[in-house]
C-alpha positions in Angstrom: 180.1 1.6 -129.0 180.9 1.0 -125.8 178.1 -0.9 -124.5 178.5 -4.4 -122.6 176.1 -6.0 -124.6 177.4 -4.9 -128.1 180.1 -7.3 -129.6 182.1 -4.8 -131.8 185.5 -4.9 -131.7 185.5 -1.9 -129.8 183.6 -3.0 -126.8 185.2 -5.7 -126.5 188.5 -4.2 -126.2 186.5 -1.6 -124.0 185.8 -3.9 -121.2 188.8 -6.2 -121.7 191.5 -3.2 -121.7 193.1 -2.9 -118.0 191.9 0.5 -118.0 193.9 1.9 -114.6 197.3 0.7 -117.1 196.2 2.4 -119.9 195.2 5.5 -117.9 198.5 5.2 -116.5 200.6 5.0 -119.8 198.6 8.1 -121.4 199.8 10.2 -118.1 203.6 9.4 -118.7 203.1 10.3 -122.2 201.6 13.3 -121.2 204.3 14.1 -118.6 206.6 13.8 -121.4 205.2 16.0 -123.3 204.8 19.2 -120.4 208.1 18.3 -119.3 209.5 19.1 -123.2 208.0 22.9 -122.6 210.2 22.7 -119.5 213.7 21.6 -120.8 213.8 21.2 -124.6 213.8 25.7 -125.4 217.6 25.9 -124.0 218.6 23.2 -125.9 216.9 24.6 -129.5 218.4 28.2 -128.5 221.9 26.8 -127.9 222.0 24.8 -131.6 220.4 27.8 -133.3 217.0 26.1 -133.6 213.4 27.8 -132.9 212.7 27.5 -129.4 209.9 25.5 -130.4 211.3 22.8 -132.3 211.6 20.1 -129.8 208.5 20.5 -128.2 206.3 20.9 -131.4 208.0 17.7 -132.8 207.5 16.0 -129.0 203.9 17.1 -129.7 203.8 15.4 -132.9 205.1 12.2 -132.0 202.7 12.2 -128.8 200.0 12.4 -131.0 201.1 9.3 -133.2 202.2 7.5 -130.2 198.7 7.4 -129.3 197.2 5.7 -132.0 199.8 3.2 -132.4 199.4 2.4 -128.7 195.9 1.7 -129.0 195.9 0.1 -132.8 198.2 -2.3 -131.2 196.1 -2.9 -128.1 193.8 -4.1 -130.2 195.2 -7.0 -131.7 194.7 -10.8 -129.9 197.4 -13.2 -129.2 198.0 -14.9 -132.5 198.1 -11.7 -133.8 200.7 -10.3 -131.7 203.1 -13.3 -132.3 202.5 -12.6 -136.1 202.9 -8.7 -136.0 205.9 -9.2 -133.6 207.8 -11.7 -136.1 206.9 -9.2 -139.5 208.5 -6.0 -136.9 211.3 -8.3 -136.0 212.2 -9.1 -139.1 212.2 -5.8 -140.7 214.3 -4.6 -137.6 217.1 -7.1 -137.6 217.7 -6.5 -141.3 217.7 -2.7 -141.0 219.3 -2.9 -137.4 222.1 -5.1 -139.9 222.0 -2.7 -142.8 223.1 0.5 -140.5 226.3 -0.8 -140.3 227.1 -0.2 -144.1 224.2 2.4 -145.0 223.6 3.8 -141.5 224.0 7.3 -140.3 227.2 7.7 -138.4 227.0 10.0 -134.6 229.7 10.3 -132.6 231.5 7.0 -133.8 228.5 5.3 -134.0 226.2 3.7 -136.8 223.0 3.4 -135.2 220.2 5.5 -137.2 219.1 4.7 -140.6 217.8 7.5 -142.8 214.7 7.0 -144.5 212.9 9.5 -146.4 214.9 12.3 -145.0 213.5 10.9 -141.2 216.6 9.1 -139.2 215.0 5.6 -137.6 216.4 3.4 -134.8 216.3 0.0 -135.8 217.4 -1.5 -132.4 214.2 0.6 -130.7 211.9 -1.8 -132.2 213.9 -4.9 -132.4 213.5 -4.9 -128.4 209.5 -5.6 -127.8 209.5 -7.6 -131.2 212.1 -9.8 -129.9 210.6 -10.1 -126.0 207.5 -11.4 -127.4 209.0 -13.9 -130.4 211.0 -14.6 -127.6 208.3 -15.8 -125.2 206.3 -17.2 -127.9 209.8 -19.7 -128.3 210.1 -20.6 -124.6 206.3 -21.1 -124.2 206.7 -23.8 -127.0 210.0 -25.2 -125.3 208.4 -25.5 -121.6 204.6 -27.0 -123.7 205.9 -29.3 -125.9 209.1 -31.8 -125.0 211.8 -32.5 -128.5 211.1 -28.7 -129.3 214.1 -26.4 -129.7 212.5 -23.4 -129.6 214.9 -22.4 -126.2 218.0 -22.5 -128.9 216.3 -20.8 -131.7 215.4 -17.9 -129.4 219.0 -17.9 -128.4 220.5 -18.0 -132.0 218.5 -14.6 -132.5 219.5 -12.9 -129.2 223.2 -13.6 -130.7 222.4 -11.7 -134.2 220.5 -9.0 -133.0 223.8 -8.7 -129.8 226.5 -9.2 -133.0 224.5 -6.2 -135.3 224.3 -4.4 -131.9 228.2 -4.6 -130.8 229.3 -3.5 -134.2 227.4 -0.4 -134.3 228.5 -0.5 -131.1 225.7 0.2 -128.8 226.0 -0.8 -125.2 222.9 0.0 -123.7 221.0 -1.8 -126.3 222.8 -4.8 -125.7 222.7 -5.0 -122.4 218.8 -4.7 -122.6 218.4 -7.3 -125.7 220.4 -10.1 -123.0 218.8 -8.8 -119.8 215.7 -9.5 -122.2 216.4 -13.1 -122.8 218.2 -13.7 -119.1 214.4 -13.0 -117.7 212.9 -15.2 -120.5 215.2 -17.9 -118.9 214.6 -17.0 -115.7 210.5 -17.1 -115.7 210.9 -20.4 -117.8 212.1 -22.1 -114.5 216.3 -22.6 -115.1 217.9 -24.2 -112.1 220.2 -21.2 -109.9 223.6 -23.2 -111.1 222.8 -21.5 -114.9 221.5 -18.2 -113.8 224.7 -18.0 -111.2 227.0 -18.7 -114.9 224.8 -16.8 -116.6 225.2 -13.7 -114.3 229.5 -14.7 -114.0 229.3 -14.6 -117.9 227.4 -11.4 -118.0 230.7 -10.0 -115.8 232.9 -10.9 -118.1 231.4 -9.6 -121.2 231.2 -6.1 -119.3 235.1 -6.7 -118.8 235.3 -7.5 -122.6 233.6 -4.7 -123.7 235.9 -2.1 -121.4 239.0 -3.8 -123.3 237.4 -3.8 -126.7 235.4 -0.3 -127.2 237.0 2.7 -126.0 234.5 5.1 -125.6 233.0 2.5 -123.2 236.1 2.2 -121.4 236.4 5.7 -121.2 232.6 6.3 -119.9 233.7 4.1 -116.9 236.7 5.7 -116.4 235.1 9.2 -116.2 232.6 7.6 -114.2 235.4 5.8 -111.4 237.1 9.2 -111.9 235.1 12.5 -112.1 238.6 14.5 -111.6 240.0 13.6 -114.8 236.9 15.0 -116.7 234.7 14.1 -118.8 231.8 14.3 -116.8 230.2 17.6 -117.5 226.9 16.7 -118.5 226.7 14.4 -115.1 227.8 17.2 -113.1 225.4 19.4 -114.2 222.5 17.5 -114.2 223.2 16.5 -110.6 223.2 20.5 -110.0 219.8 20.2 -111.3 218.4 17.6 -109.3 220.1 19.6 -106.1 218.9 23.2 -106.9 215.3 22.3 -107.6 214.7 21.0 -103.7 211.4 19.7 -102.9 209.1 21.8 -105.1 211.6 23.1 -107.9 212.5 26.6 -108.8 209.4 26.7 -111.3 208.6 26.8 -114.9 211.8 27.8 -117.0 213.9 29.2 -113.8 215.9 26.1 -114.0 220.0 27.5 -113.9 221.6 23.9 -114.7 219.4 22.9 -117.5 220.2 25.5 -119.5 223.5 24.1 -120.0 222.7 20.2 -119.7 223.3 19.2 -123.6 220.9 16.5 -123.8 218.8 18.2 -121.0 215.3 17.4 -123.7 216.7 13.5 -123.9 219.1 11.7 -121.3 218.8 14.0 -118.7 215.0 14.9 -118.9 214.8 14.0 -114.9 217.3 16.1 -114.2 215.8 18.9 -115.9 212.1 18.2 -114.4 214.1 18.1 -110.8 215.4 21.8 -111.3 212.2 23.1 -112.4 209.2 21.1 -110.8 211.3 19.5 -107.6 212.0 16.5 -106.5 208.4 15.5 -105.2 207.2 15.9 -108.6 209.8 13.2 -109.6 209.3 11.2 -106.9 205.5 11.2 -108.5 207.1 10.4 -111.9 209.2 7.5 -110.6 206.0 6.0 -108.7 204.0 6.3 -112.4 206.3 4.5 -114.0 207.0 1.5 -111.0 202.4 1.5 -110.7 202.8 1.0 -114.6 205.5 -2.2 -114.1 203.9 -3.2 -111.2 200.3 -3.4 -112.5 201.5 -5.0 -116.0 203.0 -7.9 -114.0 200.1 -8.5 -111.7 197.9 -8.4 -115.1 200.5 -10.6 -116.9 200.0 -13.3 -114.0 196.5 -13.2 -114.6 196.6 -14.8 -117.7 196.2 -18.2 -118.3 197.6 -18.6 -121.4 201.6 -19.7 -120.6 202.6 -17.3 -123.8 200.9 -14.3 -122.5 202.2 -14.6 -119.7 205.9 -14.7 -120.0 205.4 -12.1 -123.2 203.3 -9.6 -121.0 205.9 -10.4 -118.1 209.2 -9.7 -120.3 207.6 -6.4 -121.7 207.2 -5.0 -117.9 210.7 -6.3 -117.0 211.8 -4.8 -120.5 209.9 -1.2 -119.6 211.0 -0.7 -116.0 214.7 -1.8 -116.5 214.7 0.9 -119.8 213.7 3.2 -117.2 216.1 2.1 -114.2 218.8 2.5 -115.9 217.9 6.5 -117.5 216.9 6.9 -113.7 220.7 5.4 -112.2 222.4 7.7 -115.1 220.6 11.0 -113.8 221.5 10.0 -110.3 225.3 9.6 -111.2 224.4 5.7 -110.1 225.8 4.0 -113.6 227.9 5.4 -116.2 226.2 6.7 -118.9 224.4 5.3 -121.2 222.5 6.8 -123.9 219.0 5.4 -122.4 216.3 7.3 -123.2 213.2 7.2 -120.0 209.9 5.8 -121.7 207.5 8.4 -123.1 209.6 11.3 -121.0 212.6 11.6 -123.1 212.5 13.4 -126.6 212.8 11.1 -129.7 210.1 9.9 -132.1 211.5 6.3 -132.8 211.8 5.6 -129.3 208.3 6.9 -128.4 206.9 5.2 -131.1 208.6 1.7 -130.1 207.7 2.7 -126.6 203.8 2.8 -127.7 204.0 -0.6 -130.3 205.7 -1.7 -126.8 203.0 -1.1 -124.3 200.7 -1.7 -127.1 201.5 -5.4 -127.1 201.8 -5.4 -122.9 198.1 -4.1 -122.9 196.8 -6.4 -125.3 198.8 -9.5 -123.8 197.2 -8.6 -120.2 193.5 -8.0 -121.5 191.1 -10.5 -120.2 188.8 -13.3 -121.9 185.7 -13.3 -121.7 185.0 -16.1 -119.1 187.7 -14.3 -116.7 185.2 -11.2 -117.2 182.2 -13.6 -116.6 183.5 -14.8 -113.4 184.7 -11.9 -112.2 181.1 -10.7 -112.1 179.8 -13.6 -110.3 179.4 -14.7 -106.3 182.1 -16.3 -105.2 180.6 -19.6 -104.7 179.7 -19.4 -108.1 183.5 -18.5 -109.4 184.7 -21.4 -107.1 182.2 -24.0 -109.1 183.5 -22.2 -112.4 187.5 -23.0 -111.5 187.2 -27.0 -111.3 186.1 -27.1 -115.0 189.0 -25.2 -116.4 
């Protein structure tokens, strides 16, 4: 099945996939399942559920995430565009439908209830927009007179408008960052980048004035003594109590009182259980995934694949950085999951779709694999002909 001589899709996939990147992603997924054993039982007991409730669901969604990731990694560049376009259209429609038919939680309508299960459409919007945005930007860069950047910007505005009405500031920031990354990678001037940076600061001030819950989080972050920072304080206690090697599985005290120890604050729970050293290794694994994907993206000769894979990697890294920064109390709470580690079915499946696309877009072409197996002088002879 995996023999190099065989031309089956599975064999072709096996010899073209970045195995180190794939292995790192599976390792991160397994780390999330492991941490669910440590972080989720106290949360389940506190809300009157079976202690194994979140563990079983985390393992179930992880078992679904693997085939989603592998199946998506099999697609070609052309298929990736069509799949991303279909996912983008459906998820944007659902995103706007949540405003009327969505499930309201803590004053925000971000979830749709479908056949008894809740999904968050914005989770799928992010990777789908990254791929379609990259396709539109690459078309604009290669064909003069094509107004693809304008179309990509109009799609971004449509998405952001729906997110702000929910409201969801964190996901809005990620979508805007995705669009900004596309602009930067497409070669716009530093003058424009500076103007966009100033505009971003202006949007933050506007969000502070318009959205009371966002203003409350900012106020609590700047003035902890005023209250509203209970979860952050307990998360920091969990980080401190673990030391280098942790208190041991099930022994952390602070994680037992962190309301979202299984979700947004799973990193803090991990520090209390397994120590700072484990957390450093977890961060190193995430950094490896991002850097490896960026390197793979830059090796792609196709402009679309290079842009899309780069933006997907940046998106993965930014989401991780936001979650880690919240746990370390460097920024106000954002409600952002740590990819593959935090509890959340929609998030895990969306991340699986995202990294599956990333794996597909960083696969080596047959001619590239052939050249890597040739002596240096033969590779040099082939280069001018490309």
